[in-house]
C-alpha positions in Angstrom: 65.7 97.6 91.2 63.5 100.6 91.0 59.9 99.8 89.9 59.7 99.8 86.2 63.5 99.7 85.7 64.7 97.7 82.7 67.2 94.9 83.4 70.2 95.5 81.1 72.6 92.9 79.7 75.5 92.4 82.0 79.1 93.0 80.9 80.5 91.5 84.2 79.3 89.4 87.0 80.3 89.4 90.7 78.8 88.8 94.1 77.4 91.2 96.6 75.0 91.1 99.7 71.4 91.9 100.2 71.2 95.3 102.0 68.4 94.1 104.1 69.6 90.6 105.3 73.3 90.7 104.3 73.0 87.3 102.6 75.4 86.8 99.7 73.7 87.2 96.3 74.7 87.2 92.7 75.2 90.6 91.1 75.8 92.0 87.7 77.5 95.1 86.3 75.5 96.8 83.6 75.5 100.0 81.6 72.4 101.8 82.8 69.9 103.9 80.8 71.9 107.0 81.9 75.0 105.6 80.2 76.7 105.0 83.6 77.9 101.8 85.3 75.5 100.3 87.7 75.3 97.2 89.9 72.1 95.2 89.8 71.2 92.4 92.2 68.2 90.5 93.5 67.5 88.9 96.8 64.9 86.1 96.7 63.4 87.5 99.9 63.8 91.3 99.6 63.7 92.0 95.9 65.9 93.8 93.5 68.4 96.6 93.9 70.2 99.0 91.5 73.1 101.2 92.6 75.4 103.6 90.7 79.0 102.6 90.6 80.7 104.8 88.0 79.5 108.1 86.6 81.2 107.5 83.3 80.9 105.3 80.3 82.1 101.7 79.9 85.3 102.5 78.2 86.5 104.8 81.0 85.4 102.3 83.6 87.4 99.5 82.0 90.5 101.7 81.4 90.6 102.7 85.1 91.4 99.1 86.1 95.1 99.1 85.8 95.9 97.0 88.8 98.7 94.5 88.5 98.4 90.8 88.9 101.5 90.2 91.0 101.7 87.9 94.0 100.4 90.0 96.8 98.5 87.5 99.0 98.6 87.6 102.8 101.4 85.6 104.4 99.1 84.1 107.0 95.4 83.3 106.6 92.6 81.6 108.4 90.5 78.8 106.8 87.4 79.8 104.8 84.2 78.1 105.9 81.1 80.2 105.1 82.8 82.3 102.4 83.3 86.0 101.8 82.4 88.2 103.6 81.7 86.0 106.6 85.2 84.4 107.1 87.5 87.5 107.2 90.6 87.2 109.3 92.2 87.4 106.6 90.8 84.2 105.0 92.7 81.9 102.6 90.8 83.4 99.6 91.9 87.0 100.3 94.0 88.4 97.5 95.9 91.3 99.1 98.2 91.5 102.1 97.6 94.2 104.7 98.9 97.7 104.4 97.2 99.9 107.0 95.6 98.4 110.1 93.2 100.2 112.4 93.9 99.6 116.0 90.8 100.8 117.9 92.0 102.0 121.2 88.6 103.0 122.6 84.9 103.2 121.7 84.7 106.5 123.7 84.5 109.8 121.9 84.2 113.5 122.8 81.8 114.0 119.9 78.7 112.2 118.8 78.7 112.7 115.0 75.5 112.1 113.1 77.7 110.1 110.7 80.1 107.6 112.3 81.1 104.3 110.8 82.1 103.1 114.3 78.9 104.3 116.0 81.3 105.7 118.6 80.2 107.1 122.0 77.2 104.8 122.3 77.0 103.2 125.8 79.8 102.5 128.2 82.8 100.3 127.3 86.2 99.6 128.8 89.3 100.6 126.9 91.6 97.7 126.0 94.5 97.6 128.4 98.1 98.1 127.3 98.8 94.4 127.7 95.9 93.6 125.3 97.2 96.1 122.8 100.6 94.4 123.1 99.0 91.1 122.2 97.3 92.7 119.2 100.7 94.1 118.0 102.1 90.5 118.3 99.2 89.1 116.3 99.8 91.7 113.6 103.5 91.0 113.4 102.8 87.3 113.1 100.3 88.0 110.3 102.9 89.7 108.1 103.7 92.9 109.8 105.0 95.5 110.3 102.0 97.2 108.9 101.2 101.0 109.0 99.3 101.4 112.3 96.3 103.7 112.4 95.6 104.6 116.1 91.8 104.8 115.9 88.6 104.6 117.9 86.2 106.2 118.9 88.5 109.1 119.5 92.0 107.8 120.5 93.1 111.0 122.2 90.6 110.5 125.0 93.2 108.1 126.3 96.2 109.6 128.2 98.6 106.8 127.4 99.0 107.2 123.6 102.8 107.8 124.0 103.1 104.5 125.8 101.0 102.7 123.2 103.3 104.1 120.4 106.4 103.2 122.4 105.1 99.6 122.8 104.5 99.4 119.1 108.0 100.6 118.3 109.4 97.9 120.6 107.4 95.3 118.7 108.9 96.5 115.4 106.3 98.9 113.9 107.6 102.2 112.5 104.6 104.2 111.2 101.8 105.4 113.5 99.0 107.5 112.1 96.6 109.2 114.6 93.0 109.2 113.3 91.5 112.1 115.2 88.8 114.7 115.3 91.5 117.2 116.5 89.7 118.5 119.6 92.5 117.7 122.0 95.1 118.9 119.6 93.2 122.2 119.5 92.7 122.4 123.3 96.2 121.5 124.4 98.9 123.6 122.5 101.8 121.3 123.5 99.9 118.0 122.8 101.0 117.7 119.2 104.7 118.1 120.1 104.3 115.5 122.8 102.8 113.0 120.3 105.5 113.8 117.8 108.3 113.1 120.3 106.6 109.9 121.2 106.8 108.7 117.6 103.4 109.5 116.0 104.1 109.9 112.3 101.1 112.1 111.3 97.7 113.3 112.3 94.9 112.1 110.1 92.7 115.0 110.9 88.9 115.0 110.3 88.4 118.1 108.3 85.1 118.3 106.5 85.0 121.9 105.2 85.6 125.6 105.6 82.2 126.6 107.0 80.5 125.7 110.2 77.3 124.6 108.6 79.1 121.5 107.2 80.3 120.5 110.7 76.8 121.0 112.2 75.4 118.6 109.6 78.2 116.0 109.8 79.5 116.4 113.4 76.6 117.9 115.2 78.2 121.2 116.2 80.3 124.0 114.7 84.0 123.1 114.8 85.9 125.1 112.2 87.8 127.2 114.8 88.9 124.0 116.6 90.1 122.5 113.3 92.1 125.5 112.4 93.6 125.7 115.9 94.5 122.0 115.7 96.4 122.5 112.5 98.3 125.5 113.9 99.3 123.5 117.0 100.4 120.6 114.9 102.5 123.0 112.8 104.1 124.4 115.9 104.7 120.9 117.3 106.2 119.5 114.1 103.4 116.9 113.6 102.5 116.4 109.9 98.8 116.7 109.1 96.7 115.1 106.5 93.2 116.6 106.1 90.4 114.0 105.8 87.1 115.3 104.6 84.0 113.0 104.7 82.4 114.1 101.5 78.6 114.1 101.4 76.5 115.1 98.3 74.8 118.4 98.9 76.7 119.0 102.1 80.3 119.8 101.2 81.0 118.4 97.8 81.1 121.9 96.5 83.9 122.8 98.9 86.5 120.4 97.5 88.4 123.1 95.7 88.5 125.4 98.7 89.7 122.6 100.9 92.5 121.7 98.5 93.6 125.3 98.1 93.6 125.8 101.9 95.6 122.6 102.4 98.2 123.5 99.8 98.6 126.9 101.4 99.5 125.1 104.7 102.4 123.2 103.2 104.6 121.6 104.6 102.6 121.4 107.8 99.8 119.8 105.8 101.0 117.0 103.7 97.9 116.3 101.7 94.2 115.7 101.5 92.5 112.3 101.7 88.9 112.4 100.6 86.5 109.8 101.9 83.1 109.9 100.2 80.4 109.0 102.7 79.5 105.4 103.0 76.1 104.5 104.4 76.9 102.2 107.2 77.2 102.5 111.0 75.5 105.5 112.5 74.5 107.6 109.4 71.7 110.2 109.6 72.0 111.0 105.9 69.9 109.1 103.3 71.8 107.7 100.3 70.9 109.6 97.1 70.3 108.0 93.8 73.4 109.7 92.4 76.1 108.6 94.8 79.6 110.1 94.7 81.8 108.2 92.3 85.4 108.5 91.3 84.6 110.2 87.9 82.4 112.7 89.6 84.9 113.5 92.3 87.8 114.0 89.8 85.6 116.1 87.6 84.7 118.3 90.6 88.3 118.6 91.7 89.3 119.8 88.2 86.4 122.2 88.0 86.8 123.6 91.5 90.6 124.1 91.3 90.3 125.8 87.9 92.3 123.0 86.2 95.3 123.2 88.6 94.5 119.6 89.5 93.2 117.7 86.5 91.4 114.4 86.1 94.3 113.0 84.1 96.7 113.6 87.0 95.0 110.8 89.0 95.3 107.0 88.9 93.6 104.2 90.7 94.7 101.7 93.3 97.2 98.9 92.6 97.6 96.8 95.7 93.9 97.2 96.3 91.1 97.3 93.7 91.6 100.2 91.3 87.9 101.0 91.9 88.5 101.6 95.6 90.8 104.6 95.5 92.5 107.3 93.5 95.6 109.5 94.1 97.9 112.1 92.6 101.0 113.8 93.8 102.1 117.4 93.2 105.4 119.2 93.6 105.5 122.9 94.6 108.1 124.8 92.6 110.1 127.9 93.6 107.2 130.2 92.5 104.8 128.3 94.7 103.0 126.7 91.8 101.8 123.0 92.1 102.7 120.7 89.2 101.6 117.1 88.9 104.3 114.5 89.3 104.3 111.9 86.5 102.6 108.6 87.0 102.9 105.4 85.1 99.9 105.2 82.8 99.9 101.4 82.5 99.8 100.6 86.2 99.6 102.1 89.7 102.8 103.1 91.5 102.0 100.6 94.3 101.4 97.0 93.0 102.0 95.4 96.4 100.8 96.2 99.9 104.4 96.6 101.1 104.9 99.3 98.4 101.7 101.0 99.5 102.9 101.1 103.1 106.1 102.8 102.1 104.3 105.2 99.8 102.0 106.3 102.6 104.8 106.7 105.1 106.9 108.7 102.6 104.1 111.0 101.5 102.4 111.6 104.9 105.0 111.1 107.6 108.3 112.8 108.5 111.6 111.0 109.2 112.5 110.8 112.9 116.3 111.0 112.2 118.0 114.3 112.0 119.3 115.7 108.7 123.0 114.7 108.4 124.2 116.0 105.1 123.3 117.7 101.8 121.6 114.6 100.4 119.4 114.4 103.5 118.5 118.0 103.1 117.6 117.4 99.4 115.3 114.5 100.4 113.7 116.5 103.1 113.1 119.5 100.8 111.6 117.2 98.2 109.3 115.6 100.8 108.2 119.0 102.2 107.4 120.3 98.7 105.3 117.3 97.8 101.5 117.4 98.2 99.3 114.3 97.8 95.6 114.2 97.0 94.0 110.9 97.4 90.6 109.3 98.1 89.1 106.0 99.3 85.6 104.9 98.4 84.5 102.5 101.1 81.7 100.1 100.3 78.4 99.6 102.1 75.7 97.0 101.8 74.2 98.5 98.6 77.4 98.7 96.5 79.5 96.0 98.1 81.4 94.0 95.5 83.1 90.9 96.9 85.7 90.9 94.2 86.8 94.4 95.5 86.6 93.3 99.1 89.0 90.4 98.5 91.6 93.0 97.3 91.1 95.2 100.4 94.3 96.1 102.3 92.9 98.3 105.0 92.0 96.1 107.9 90.6 96.4 111.4 92.0 94.4 114.3 89.4 92.0 115.6 90.0 90.1 118.8 88.2 87.0 117.5 89.2 86.9 113.9 92.5 88.8 113.6 92.5 91.2 110.6 89.2 92.0 109.0 88.9 94.2 105.9 87.5 97.6 106.8 84.4 97.4 104.6 83.5 93.9 106.0 84.1 94.9 109.6 81.9 98.0 109.3 79.2 96.5 107.1 75.7 97.0 108.4 72.3 96.2 107.1 69.4 98.7 106.7 68.6 98.3 110.4 72.2 99.0 111.6 73.1 95.4 112.4 76.7 94.4 111.7 78.5 91.3 110.7 81.6 92.0 112.9 81.5 95.2 114.8 80.0 94.7 118.2 77.1 96.9 119.2 76.9 98.6 115.8 73.1 99.1 116.0 72.0 102.5 114.7 
């Protein structure tokens, strides 16, 4: 805790890790002197730490947790020995089955972003062969698949065999393939998006941090706006749906949220939505964590303010299959006048209480069906899909704010050759010196 800080009575207890040594330590949730929700924890060796969790009062914090208690555990697990977060795979104590799985196809990248959770592009590494990727597909199917596959890296488009990788996945029984990409190759090769779509890629999860080049210089190391816009246009022409994915950093692009959302909505149906990812301070991160981190209440308040109330805080709900404090989402429908209206959501619970439901939700909102329209009902469903716009966000955890109760609900996993399926926030967790629990070579 900061020097002179007053320790407050806890309203909840959990476990976290020391940001310096990554040892598991006890943690408490308290209402801070600012009226907001904080996590406080003390390492016997490295002292106390205080981190903001929720920029709102206790009532709003407790009401946000509407997650269900249904049976959603993984079908196959590995034994727990050391305990969370050191036994991920998923371990027998994990509480959520997988939904989206990152399949890292390369550690190479055609950018070297100042912020990169994977520390991509550092050193030389050999890409996994197609046979190895096939074994990873088999492992995932044995662990409860088919999951939604995120083709990731590094930058996956530096490989020339993406169509073969997708074809192999389809042979193994997977149906949804999301391309996590910086978009440079999509921008450079006008026919590349169409090629990927024909191969079976469901959507492009496009890194899109803002509408001005200064944002890209800070977060990506160079001006890239023209390339991003060209990538979107080429995806539009190639029939490949796009989801814009801003990494949101305080003081860098948090005041561009409204502009990004308006721009994205104007690009419907080529752009299916926006998925916000507030920056997490792990991996290679050149930005220092501020005292006032981005929280769900702050993001939703900014969205409402910057969209002039077109998108309101009350439109959004928290996660269901995962911890409610990990994510938020809202869906909108564009009417004949081109006006967005929020679709109703269940106030008492999230729409996706199980990982299988979350998989279907993602595929429906962000992808496009491969089969051709056959009749009037198919046309109706296609029109409804094309006029639906989804705004969502995922707040990944780092060593400062890691809550092991949240981690045990994680349903976004990374494929790990040694362990199997490792929750994203555990796999990418690094200490203050850049040392990782799982990711090889993650030294800043």
